[in-house]
C-alpha positions in Angstrom: 100.9 91.3 110.7 101.5 89.7 114.1 99.8 86.5 115.0 98.2 86.1 111.6 101.5 86.4 109.7 101.1 83.1 107.9 97.6 83.9 106.7 98.6 87.4 105.6 101.6 86.1 103.8 99.5 83.5 101.9 96.9 86.1 101.1 99.6 88.4 99.6 101.3 85.7 97.7 98.1 84.8 95.9 97.4 88.4 94.9 100.8 90.0 94.2 102.2 90.4 90.7 105.0 92.6 89.4 102.5 94.5 87.3 100.4 95.5 90.4 99.5 99.3 90.3 100.1 101.4 93.4 96.4 101.8 94.2 95.8 98.1 93.8 98.8 97.3 96.0 97.6 99.6 98.8 94.1 98.1 98.5 95.6 94.6 98.7 97.7 95.6 101.7 94.7 96.9 103.5 92.7 93.7 102.7 95.6 91.7 104.1 95.7 93.7 107.3 92.0 93.3 107.6 92.3 89.5 107.6 93.8 89.6 111.1 92.6 92.9 112.4 90.5 92.8 115.6 87.8 95.4 115.7 87.0 98.2 113.3 89.7 99.5 111.0 89.7 103.2 110.7 92.1 105.9 109.4 92.9 106.6 113.0 94.1 103.1 114.0 96.1 102.0 110.9 98.9 103.6 108.9 99.8 103.0 105.3 103.4 103.5 104.2 104.6 103.6 100.6 108.2 102.9 99.6 109.1 103.6 96.0 111.8 105.2 93.9 110.9 108.5 95.5 111.6 107.2 99.0 109.2 106.4 101.9 106.1 108.3 102.8 103.0 107.7 104.9 99.6 108.3 103.5 97.5 111.0 105.1 94.6 109.7 107.2 92.2 111.2 104.7 93.7 109.1 101.9 93.6 106.0 104.1 89.9 106.8 104.8 89.3 106.8 101.0 90.9 103.4 100.6 88.9 102.0 103.6 85.7 103.3 102.0 86.3 100.9 99.1 86.9 97.8 101.4 83.9 95.6 102.0 
């Protein structure tokens, strides 16, 4: 999160719960990133990684684009 680490950390702490569903977690992560992002966020300039019991994977840009479409 770089220079806005403290703001991002506070943002996440307010929104995170153990019961958070994956889609909501990704949405929250993107919102957090947006807080300190300079310029326009697109599927070409951010990556979303998911780490769960199945291991680590990166979302395809098309999936990132879908999430971004739902971010105000």
